[in-house]
N, C-alpha and C positions, 0 to 999 in steps of 0.2 A: 504494500500500500504506500502510495506517495503521500508526502506531507511532512509535517514536523510537529514537535511538541510546542504548543502555544505558551506564551508567557514565560519563556526561559529568563532566568536572572543570573548574571555573572558579574564578577569584579576581577580586577587584576592589581598586582603590586609588583614592583621591580626595584632593585637597588644594586649599584655596582659593588657593594660590599665594602669592607674596611681595608682591603689590600690593593685591589686593582683600581686604576683610574677610569678605564673604559668599561662600559656595559655592553657585552657581546650577546646578550639575550634579546630576543624579539618576540612580541606577542601580538596576536589578533584575536579579538572577541567580538562576535556578531550574534546577538541574541535573536535578531530577526531571522537569520539563517540557521540558528542553533549550531554555529560553527565556531570552533575554538582551536587555535593553533599556537604552539610554543616552540621556539627554536633556541638552541644554545650554541653559538658559533665558536670557531677556533681558527687560529691563524695569526701571524704577526702583523704589525703595522695596521691595526684596526681591520684587518681582513676578516676576522671573526664577526665583527659587527656587520660587514657587508654581506657575508655569507648567510647569516641568520635573517637579515632583512630581506634578502632576495628570496629565501625559502618561504617566508611568511607571505610576502607579496605575491609570489608566483602561485602558491597554493590558493590564496584568496581569489586571484584573478581566474584561475582555472575552474574553481568549484562554484563560484557565485551564480553562474548562469546554468550550471549543469545539475546541481543538487536536486532541484524540483522535477527534473526530467527522468530520473531513474527510480526504479523500484528498490525497496529495502535490500533485496538480495544482491543488488549490484553496487551497493555503497562501498564495500571494501575494495572492490575492483577499481571504482572511481577514485578513491583516495590513493590507491597504489599508482594510478596514472598521474595523479597530481604530484606525487613524490618524484616520479620519473621526470616530469617536466621541470620541477624545481632543481633536481640533481643536474640535469643538462644545462640549465641556465647558470647555475653556480660554476660548474666546470668551465663553460665557455667564457664566462667573465674572468675567471682565474687566469685564462690564457692570454689576457690582454695586458698583463703587467707582471713583472717578476715579483713585485711586492704582494701580489695576490695568489701566487702559485701555492698550491697545497691547502688553500682555505677550505673549510667545510663546516658542517653544522649537524647537530642532532635535530630531530623534528618529531613533534607530536601533532596529530590531527584528530580532533574529536567532533563527530556529528551526532546530534541527538534527534531522534525521530520516534514519535509515539512511545515516549518513555523508555526507549532503548538507546544505549550509547554505542556507537561504532567508533572504534579507537584504532588508529594506525600509527605505528611509530618506528623510528630507526634511531639507535643510539642509546644513551643512558638517562635521558630525561624521562620522567615517570608520570603515570596516572594512577591515582588512588580513588577508591570508592569508599565513602563514609556514609553508611546507611543511617537514616533517621532513627534515633533510639526507640521510637514507638514501634518500629517494625519488628524488633526482636530478632534481627538477622545477624547478630554478632557485631564485631568491631570493624575497624578500617581494614581494607584489603588492597594490596598492591595489585593492579591489573596488568601492568606491563612488566616485561622481563628485560633487565639491562642487557644490551648487546655489547658485552665486554669479553675480553679473553678470559678473565677470571671466571665468569659465569659459564663460559663455554667449557672450561676445564672441569668445573663442578658437575656439569651435565654429563661429562664423560666418566664421572665417578671418582675424580681425584679429591682427596680430603682437603677441606678448606684450609687447614693449618699448614699444608704444604704449598699453598699458592701464594706467591708474593703479592702484597697488597696493591702494588702498582698495576698489576694485571687487571684488577677490578676497575681501573680507570683507563685501560687501553681498549679503545672501541674496535669492535669487529664490523660495525656498520655505521655509516654516516653519509650525508649528502655532500656532493661536490668533489670528492676525491676517492680514489680507489675504485673498486667495482661498483656497478650500479646497485643501490640497496635493494634488498628483498624484504620489505617491511612486514612485520607481524600485524595482523588485524584481529582484534578481540571484539566480541559482541556481548554486551552486558545489559541485562534487564535491570531497570531502576524503578524506584517508587517515588511518589511525591515527597519533596523536601529532602531527599538524599542529596549529598554533596559529591561532586567530582572535583578532585584536586589535580591540576596539571602543574608540574614544577620542574625547574632545572636542578642539576645536582648541587648547586649552591645551597639549596635547602637540605637535601638528603645527606650531603657530606657533613653538615653541621649538626643536624638533629636526627635522632633515632626515630623509627616509625612510632614507637610508644610516645615519644615527646610530641610528635606531630599530632597524633591522635588525641593526646591530652589537650592540646590547644584547640583542636576542632570541637572538643567536647565542652568547652567553657561557656558556650551560649552567649557569645559577644552580642552587643546591642545591634550591630549591623554586619552584613556580610563583608563589607569593606574593612571594618575593624578587625574581623577575623583574618583576612588576608594580610593586613598590616602587621598583625601579631605574629604571624608566621615569619615574615621577613625580619621583623625586629628580633625575634628569638634566634634566627640564624646569625644575625650580626652580633648579638650578645654572646653567642657561642664561639665567636672568632671571625666570622665574615670573611673567610679566605677566598671566596669566589663571588661572582655576580649571583644574585638570587632573584628568581622570578616565580610568581605563582599566579594561577588563574583558578578561581573558585566558581563552580557552576552549580546553581541550585535547581534541581529538577522540579518542574511545576506540573 
């Protein structure tokens, strides 16, 4: 069935952190389309900023006139096509200057339709589902799986204690460099007032899942206050990286 969930509500918050001068994260939130995009760029001389901005812009331009034309069953394929377009655009732009060579970005795309979230991602930015407490469906759940060498070794059966920590920050997928990404797509059923959290690793490197869940459980006066609290907590814990969050309330 074509269409979207009416009355979606989202907020966003981003901060360069306490160590870095530039913010290489980019965000797009569109409640009318129920489309949410987050990218965490990488590369020297502000190239990460360019890569993430290109990703978010490319995805938005590709999807905005196509979303309403496809059935639910085709949304994952459509989001994969959007990532392919973004990957090509970033790669082509990188070839125009030595300063941009090797730039890339993580990418999350979330589309919500009929209280179902369609989530495509490449890299180690994450999406969490925080069910409304009244539903009695348990606590916060990480929906995405980080595309890192460390997680790849875990999946092959290697003990976590034997894997160097740096490998959990070594991406196996990203947009703009290396092989064309093969994004994962998850389909998640949601209920009214559930929260979806999209975030860059500037949040998850500073806070544990339990700490994030505690903040989401506080019942802040507004959704924006909740998003700001997450960013503030990441900075209070050290703020070693740019931190960005998008909170989406299912309506």
